[in-house]
DRENTORKOL-3810 file (N, C-alpha, C; in nm, 4 decimals):
REM DRENTORKOL-3810
@n.u->0.2036; n.v->0.7738; n.w->0.0719; ca.u->0.1835; ca.v->0.8938; ca.w->0.1373; c.u->0.1041; c.v->0.9876; c.w->0.0518
@n.u->0.0226; n.v->1.0713; n.w->0.1281; ca.u->-0.0578; ca.v->1.1695; ca.w->0.0405; c.u->-0.0830; c.v->1.2870; c.w->0.1508
@n.u->-0.0690; n.v->1.4061; n.w->0.0837; ca.u->-0.0970; ca.v->1.5242; ca.w->0.1560; c.u->-0.1949; c.v->1.6104; c.w->0.0780
@n.u->-0.3034; n.v->1.6363; n.w->0.1142; ca.u->-0.4101; ca.v->1.6963; ca.w->0.0317; c.u->-0.5297; c.v->1.7657; c.w->0.1177
@n.u->-0.6071; n.v->1.8217; n.w->0.0297; ca.u->-0.7264; ca.v->1.8842; ca.w->0.1019; c.u->-0.8251; c.v->1.7710; c.w->0.1516
@n.u->-0.8895; n.v->1.8026; n.w->0.2761; ca.u->-0.9876; ca.v->1.7110; ca.w->0.3354; c.u->-1.1102; c.v->1.7075; c.w->0.2481
@n.u->-1.1359; n.v->1.5935; n.w->0.1929; ca.u->-1.2520; ca.v->1.5744; ca.w->0.0966; c.u->-1.3854; c.v->1.6335; c.w->0.1535
@n.u->-1.4165; n.v->1.5705; n.w->0.2846; ca.u->-1.5515; ca.v->1.6009; ca.w->0.3342; c.u->-1.5589; c.v->1.7538; c.w->0.3607
@n.u->-1.4507; n.v->1.8314; n.w->0.3903; ca.u->-1.4598; ca.v->1.9701; ca.w->0.3942; c.u->-1.4933; c.v->2.0355; c.w->0.2595
@n.u->-1.4362; n.v->1.9709; n.w->0.1454; ca.u->-1.4612; ca.v->2.0251; ca.w->0.0258; c.u->-1.6133; c.v->2.0196; c.w->-0.0125
@n.u->-1.6665; n.v->1.8869; n.w->0.0145; ca.u->-1.8027; ca.v->1.8592; ca.w->-0.0073; c.u->-1.8901; c.v->1.9768; c.w->0.0645
@n.u->-1.8597; n.v->1.9946; n.w->0.1853; ca.u->-1.9337; ca.v->2.0915; ca.w->0.2576; c.u->-1.9323; c.v->2.2361; c.w->0.1948
@n.u->-1.8222; n.v->2.2657; n.w->0.1322; ca.u->-1.7935; ca.v->2.4046; ca.w->0.0694; c.u->-1.8724; c.v->2.3999; c.w->-0.0646
@n.u->-1.8710; n.v->2.2853; n.w->-0.1256; ca.u->-1.9454; ca.v->2.2731; ca.w->-0.2585; c.u->-2.1013; c.v->2.2889; c.w->-0.2203
@n.u->-2.1597; n.v->2.2408; n.w->-0.1229; ca.u->-2.2951; ca.v->2.2482; ca.w->-0.0831; c.u->-2.3236; c.v->2.3873; c.w->-0.0544
@n.u->-2.2327; n.v->2.4565; n.w->-0.0001; ca.u->-2.2614; ca.v->2.5970; ca.w->0.0390; c.u->-2.2729; c.v->2.6846; c.w->-0.0901
@n.u->-2.1887; n.v->2.6494; n.w->-0.1968; ca.u->-2.1902; ca.v->2.7122; ca.w->-0.3213; c.u->-2.3274; c.v->2.6904; c.w->-0.3817
@n.u->-2.3714; n.v->2.5689; n.w->-0.3837; ca.u->-2.4961; ca.v->2.5332; ca.w->-0.4492; c.u->-2.6081; c.v->2.6097; c.w->-0.3809
@n.u->-2.6167; n.v->2.6158; n.w->-0.2407; ca.u->-2.7139; ca.v->2.6841; ca.w->-0.1712; c.u->-2.7211; c.v->2.8270; c.w->-0.2007
@n.u->-2.5981; n.v->2.8952; n.w->-0.2271; ca.u->-2.5986; ca.v->3.0414; ca.w->-0.2494; c.u->-2.6417; c.v->3.0620; c.w->-0.3933
@n.u->-2.6086; n.v->2.9755; n.w->-0.4781; ca.u->-2.6716; ca.v->2.9808; ca.w->-0.6273; c.u->-2.8220; c.v->2.9676; c.w->-0.6472
@n.u->-2.8671; n.v->2.8619; n.w->-0.5688; ca.u->-3.0086; ca.v->2.8413; ca.w->-0.5632; c.u->-3.0891; c.v->2.9677; c.w->-0.5037
@n.u->-3.0263; n.v->3.0279; n.w->-0.4178; ca.u->-3.0886; ca.v->3.1399; ca.w->-0.3448; c.u->-3.0833; c.v->3.2695; c.w->-0.4357
@n.u->-3.0163; n.v->3.2511; n.w->-0.5524; ca.u->-3.0088; ca.v->3.3716; ca.w->-0.6491; c.u->-2.8743; c.v->3.4337; c.w->-0.6715
@n.u->-2.7694; n.v->3.4070; n.w->-0.6125; ca.u->-2.6415; ca.v->3.4658; ca.w->-0.6474; c.u->-2.5825; c.v->3.4123; c.w->-0.7740
@n.u->-2.5201; n.v->3.5043; n.w->-0.8344; ca.u->-2.4566; ca.v->3.4633; ca.w->-0.9694; c.u->-2.3395; c.v->3.3916; c.w->-0.9383
@n.u->-2.3113; n.v->3.2874; n.w->-1.0050; ca.u->-2.1915; ca.v->3.2033; ca.w->-0.9886; c.u->-2.0710; c.v->3.2742; c.w->-1.0053
@n.u->-2.0565; n.v->3.3693; n.w->-1.1073; ca.u->-1.9381; ca.v->3.4609; ca.w->-1.1313; c.u->-1.8995; c.v->3.5465; c.w->-1.0234
@n.u->-2.0005; n.v->3.5781; n.w->-0.9259; ca.u->-1.9894; ca.v->3.6677; ca.w->-0.8119; c.u->-1.9274; c.v->3.5963; c.w->-0.6857
@n.u->-1.9426; n.v->3.4670; n.w->-0.6901; ca.u->-1.8934; ca.v->3.3875; ca.w->-0.5713; c.u->-1.7555; c.v->3.3867; c.w->-0.5629
@n.u->-1.6855; n.v->3.4061; n.w->-0.4380; ca.u->-1.5463; ca.v->3.4059; ca.w->-0.4425; c.u->-1.4743; c.v->3.2686; c.w->-0.4548
@n.u->-1.3509; n.v->3.2525; n.w->-0.4990; ca.u->-1.2831; ca.v->3.1352; ca.w->-0.5098; c.u->-1.2337; c.v->3.1192; c.w->-0.3743
@n.u->-1.2606; n.v->2.9896; n.w->-0.3223; ca.u->-1.1952; ca.v->2.9575; ca.w->-0.1806; c.u->-1.0992; c.v->2.8467; c.w->-0.1840
@n.u->-0.9820; n.v->2.8739; n.w->-0.1092; ca.u->-0.8857; ca.v->2.7644; ca.w->-0.1073; c.u->-0.9291; c.v->2.6750; c.w->-0.0042
@n.u->-0.8958; n.v->2.5279; n.w->-0.0032; ca.u->-0.8999; ca.v->2.4656; ca.w->0.1010; c.u->-0.8552; c.v->2.5113; c.w->0.2341
@n.u->-0.9161; n.v->2.4799; n.w->0.3552; ca.u->-0.8704; ca.v->2.5157; ca.w->0.4746; c.u->-0.8102; c.v->2.4100; c.w->0.5621
@n.u->-0.8591; n.v->2.2894; n.w->0.5288; ca.u->-0.8189; ca.v->2.1776; ca.w->0.6079; c.u->-0.7348; c.v->2.0723; c.w->0.5060
@n.u->-0.6212; n.v->2.0470; n.w->0.5572; ca.u->-0.5340; ca.v->1.9466; ca.w->0.4681; c.u->-0.5173; c.v->1.8176; c.w->0.5588
@n.u->-0.4844; n.v->1.7161; n.w->0.5082; ca.u->-0.4624; ca.v->1.5950; ca.w->0.5887; c.u->-0.3391; c.v->1.5109; c.w->0.5205
@n.u->-0.2714; n.v->1.4559; n.w->0.6178; ca.u->-0.1585; ca.v->1.3649; ca.w->0.5721; c.u->-0.1980; c.v->1.2194; c.w->0.6067
@n.u->-0.1854; n.v->1.1359; n.w->0.4980; ca.u->-0.2243; ca.v->0.9890; ca.w->0.5151; c.u->-0.0933; c.v->0.9170; c.w->0.4639
@n.u->-0.0546; n.v->0.8242; n.w->0.5545; ca.u->0.0441; ca.v->0.7413; ca.w->0.5269; c.u->0.0170; c.v->0.5966; c.w->0.5181
@n.u->0.0442; n.v->0.5163; n.w->0.4041; ca.u->0.0130; ca.v->0.3836; ca.w->0.3927; c.u->0.1407; c.v->0.2876; c.w->0.4264
@n.u->0.1396; n.v->0.2377; n.w->0.5417; ca.u->0.2670; ca.v->0.1607; ca.w->0.5740; c.u->0.2771; c.v->0.0353; c.w->0.4968
@n.u->0.1642; n.v->-0.0344; n.w->0.4653; ca.u->0.1737; ca.v->-0.1420; ca.w->0.3851; c.u->0.2559; c.v->-0.1337; c.w->0.2423
@n.u->0.2166; n.v->-0.0293; n.w->0.1825; ca.u->0.2751; ca.v->0.0101; ca.w->0.0566; c.u->0.4408; c.v->0.0509; c.w->0.0828
@n.u->0.4454; n.v->0.1238; n.w->0.1869; ca.u->0.5950; ca.v->0.1571; ca.w->0.2268; c.u->0.6769; c.v->0.0487; c.w->0.2431
@n.u->0.6092; n.v->-0.0558; n.w->0.3257; ca.u->0.6935; ca.v->-0.1794; ca.w->0.3440; c.u->0.7214; c.v->-0.2521; c.w->0.2094
@n.u->0.6190; n.v->-0.2584; n.w->0.1304; ca.u->0.6284; ca.v->-0.3285; ca.w->0.0035; c.u->0.7409; c.v->-0.2631; c.w->-0.0863
@n.u->0.7604; n.v->-0.1336; n.w->-0.0741; ca.u->0.8615; ca.v->-0.0690; ca.w->-0.1546; c.u->0.9944; c.v->-0.0590; c.w->-0.0812
@n.u->0.9978; n.v->-0.1172; n.w->0.0383; ca.u->1.1231; ca.v->-0.1250; ca.w->0.1209; c.u->1.1672; c.v->0.0187; c.w->0.1810
@n.u->1.0458; n.v->0.0955; n.w->0.2039; ca.u->1.0836; ca.v->0.2199; ca.w->0.2613; c.u->1.0549; c.v->0.2200; c.w->0.4159
@n.u->1.1383; n.v->0.2961; n.w->0.5018; ca.u->1.1211; ca.v->0.3057; ca.w->0.6284; c.u->1.0583; c.v->0.4482; c.w->0.6614
@n.u->0.9594; n.v->0.4601; n.w->0.7331; ca.u->0.8876; ca.v->0.5885; ca.w->0.7519; c.u->0.9212; c.v->0.6252; c.w->0.9024
@n.u->0.9806; n.v->0.7551; n.w->0.9306; ca.u->1.0305; ca.v->0.7908; ca.w->1.0590; c.u->0.9158; c.v->0.7983; c.w->1.1467
@n.u->0.9305; n.v->0.7780; n.w->1.2694; ca.u->0.8296; ca.v->0.7878; ca.w->1.3783; c.u->0.7870; c.v->0.9309; c.w->1.3950
@n.u->0.8585; n.v->1.0293; n.w->1.3780; ca.u->0.8137; ca.v->1.1740; ca.w->1.3760; c.u->0.7146; c.v->1.1969; c.w->1.2764
@n.u->0.7321; n.v->1.1449; n.w->1.1551; ca.u->0.6299; ca.v->1.1665; ca.w->1.0368; c.u->0.5005; c.v->1.0882; c.w->1.0704
@n.u->0.5171; n.v->0.9728; n.w->1.1372; ca.u->0.3920; ca.v->0.8876; ca.w->1.1654; c.u->0.3184; c.v->0.9655; c.w->1.2664
@n.u->0.3823; n.v->1.0257; n.w->1.3741; ca.u->0.3064; ca.v->1.1002; ca.w->1.4697; c.u->0.2289; c.v->1.2146; c.w->1.4219
@n.u->0.2901; n.v->1.2869; n.w->1.2988; ca.u->0.2087; ca.v->1.3935; ca.w->1.2570; c.u->0.0923; c.v->1.3712; c.w->1.1635
@n.u->0.0938; n.v->1.2424; n.w->1.1209; ca.u->-0.0062; ca.v->1.1888; ca.w->1.0227; c.u->-0.1460; c.v->1.1982; c.w->1.0863
@n.u->-0.2488; n.v->1.2287; n.w->0.9910; ca.u->-0.3789; ca.v->1.2343; ca.w->1.0316; c.u->-0.4256; c.v->1.0941; c.w->1.0324
@n.u->-0.3805; n.v->1.0116; n.w->0.9298; ca.u->-0.4391; ca.v->0.8695; ca.w->0.9186; c.u->-0.3140; c.v->0.7852; c.w->0.8827
@n.u->-0.2911; n.v->0.6692; n.w->0.9383; ca.u->-0.1978; ca.v->0.5764; ca.w->0.9098; c.u->-0.2699; c.v->0.4509; c.w->0.8740
@n.u->-0.2395; n.v->0.3984; n.w->0.7553; ca.u->-0.2952; ca.v->0.2771; ca.w->0.7061; c.u->-0.1999; c.v->0.1655; c.w->0.7194
@n.u->-0.2365; n.v->0.0684; n.w->0.7941; ca.u->-0.1505; ca.v->-0.0464; ca.w->0.8318; c.u->-0.1744; c.v->-0.1579; c.w->0.7453
END
């Protein structure tokens, strides 16, 4: 199970920073931004191998379920 920032969203934010720097802004003047999108991924195959049971309520909330 993993809960973390959405990587594709992070890449878009990085591209925005590069664009702003190439347009002349100083890197030190750019604001620090926290991720805005998080995702929950559950790997059922690994859970089964470890002998864990994942509740249906948690599976329903997951953004991605790996079977």
